N, C-alpha and C positions, 0 to 999 in steps of 0.2 A: 377664452384664455384670460382676458382681463378680469372677468367675473371670478374665475377660479383663484387668481392671485389675490384679489381683494378679500375673498372669503378666507384664504389661508392667512393673510396678514391680520385680519380681524380675530381669527381664532388664536393666533400667537399672542396678540395683544391681550385678549380676554384671559388667557390661562398662563401668561408669563409670570404673574404674581401668584403667590401661594393661595390656592383655592380653599374654601371652607371645608373643614373636616368635622364629621358628626359622630356622636355616640349612638345614634339611631340610624335606621330602623331595626337593626339586629340587636341581639342581647350582648354582643361582643363590643365592649367599649373601646374606642380608639386609643392608640398610644399618644396621639398628638394633643397638644394643649393649644388653647386659643391664643393668638398673637397678643403681645403686650398692648394694653389700653383699648382692646376691643371688647364690646359687649355682644354676646352671642345667645340667641334664643332658639331652642329646639323644641317645637311643639308637635304633639302627636295625638291623634284621635283613634281609638281602638274599640272594636266590637269583639267580644269574646263569648263563645258558647261554652259555659263552664261544665254543664252536664245536661241531662235530658230535659230538665225543667228550668234551670237558672241561666241568666245572661248577665254579662258585666260590660259596662261602657266606661271608657276613659274620656272625659269631656272638658278639657283635655289634660294631658300631662305636659308640663313645661319644664325643661331644664334650662336654667339661666346660668351663663358662664361669663366670667370677666378675667381677661388676661392680666395677671399681676406683673409678670415679667416673662422672660423667654422660657422659663422652666416651670412656672406655677400658674394655675388658674383657680379661681374661687368658684364654687358651685352652689346653687340653690335649686331644689326640686319642689314644685308645687303641683298638686293634682286634685281635680274634682272628678268624682266618679258616681255612677249610678248602677245599682244592682237590682235585677228583676227576678223575683221568685214567685212561686205559686200563691203565696200569701200576701206579699207586699212589694212595694218599690221603695228602695232606700237610696237617698242622696247623701254623699259624704264629701266633705272637704278634708283631705288627708293631712296629717301633720307635716309641717314644712321640714324638709331635710337640708341640712347645711354640710358642706364638705369642700374638698379641694382635690386637685390632681397635680402631680409633679412628675416631670420627666426624669428618669434615672440613668438609663444607659442607651447610647445610640447603637444602631445596627452595624455590625461588622462581621462579614462572612456569615457563618452559621449562627452567630450570636444575635438574637433578636433585639429590636428596639423595645425597651421596657419602661413602663410608667406605673405609678402607684396612685390609687384612688381611695380616699377615706371619707366617710360621712357619718352623720349621727342625727337622730331625731328624738323627740320626747313623746312617749306614749304612756298611757295609764294601763297598768297591769291589774286585771281582776283577781289574779292569784296572789300577787305580791301586795295588792291593796295600796299602791302608791304609783306616782309618776316615775318613770325610769328613762334614762338616756340609753337609747338603742343604737349601738355602733354597727358599722359594716365597713368592709374594705375588700379590695381586690387588686391583683397585679394584672396588668395588661401587657400583651406581647404581640409583636408583628414581625414577620419575615417576608421580604419581597422576593418572590420566586423568580419573576422577570419583570420587565417594565410594564406589563399589563395584568399581572396576577400577584395577589398577596394572600398570605395566611395570617389571620388574627386569632388570638386565643386568650382567654382570661381564666384565672383561678382566684377564688375568693371565699369569704365567709360572712354571713350576716346573722343577726339574732332577732327574735321576735320580742314582744312586750314582756313575755315571761322568762326572757334570757335563755331560751333554747336555741341552739345554734343550727344553722343550715349551711352546707357547703355547696358551692356552685362551680360549674365548669362551662366553657363555651369554646367552640371551634367554628370559625367562619372562613370560607374561601371566597374572595372577592375577585371579580374579573372586569376589566375595562372593555367596553364595546366600542365607544367613541370617546373623545375628550369630555363630552357632556354626560354620557349614559354609562352606568355601571350596574352590575347585578351581583348578588351574593347567594350562597346557600350556607346553611348553618345547622349545627347540632349543639344542643345545650341541655343542661339539666340541673336539678336541685336534689341534694342528698342529705337527709336528716337522720340522726340516730333514732332507732326504734320506730321509724315511719317508712312507708313505702317510698321508693325513689320516684322522681318525676322527671321523665326524659321527653324532649320535644325536638321537632325539626321545623325549620322555616326557610323562606327565601324571599327575595324581593329586588327592587330596583331603586336607584337614586338618579335624579336628573339635575345637573348643574345648570341653572338658568344663567347665572353669572358667577364670578368668583366669590360673591358674598351671599348668594341666595340659592337654596337647594330644595327640591321636592323629593318625596320618597313614598313608596308603597310596599307593603309586604303582607304575607299570609303564612300561617303555619298550622300544624296539627300536633296533637299529643300522641306520644308513643306508649305511655304507661296508663294503667287503669286510673291512677290518681290525677293524671293530667287533664287540662281543659281539652274539650273535643277539637276546637279549631278557633282561629282568630283572624281578623282582617284589620289592617292598620293603614292610615294615611298620615303624612307629616309635612310640615312646612318649617323651614329653618332659615335664619338669616343672621347677619352680623353687621355691626356698625362700629366705627372708630369714635370713641368718646373723647379722647384726648389726642390732639394732633402730634 
């Protein structure tokens, strides 16, 4: 009995403060912003089977966040990747992406909590023959169905280096198993004018080691002919308070 009480007290102490919230491992970005003066790192390693012959590795992708205030976080994305084809292996340091997230509306009844994410990066266009600022944005939404189940969804648009747009959608259902362990299932896709649509499904787990440290794993498959065949991902995320 004493051991059970101690366990309960420890769990209440561990999770009484706001726990870390991630934009990974699913494609549905969270509506929550990083707390003020916190630096948060979300790192992910992914293996993707692109087609019958090609493979792609993210080694890793890191999302750096800093809580500017209670409503806004600043964001930087860095990525190192490797692509394997029949003819060669290609290593790439992707262009750095700069952006922000801002909370817009709090959840009230059927009205979801809403946030906005904007970002941009500089890429060279072979068609335009110049370097171009490539923008992207999305709106993030979340409805809490009950105290253990939530529905998150995103709508957005991004452009490639030739300024051709692609629309994206995501729907993710998240479920709490224990205070530490959660799982999700998700449907998402990318739709471009004059190109075949790319629809995918995935699922995974997150494990909260403590309020500032989380592990995740996920896997998914493509549903369209254009989609990657499958992928597997692992992630490590943590945060620290830089300014007391």
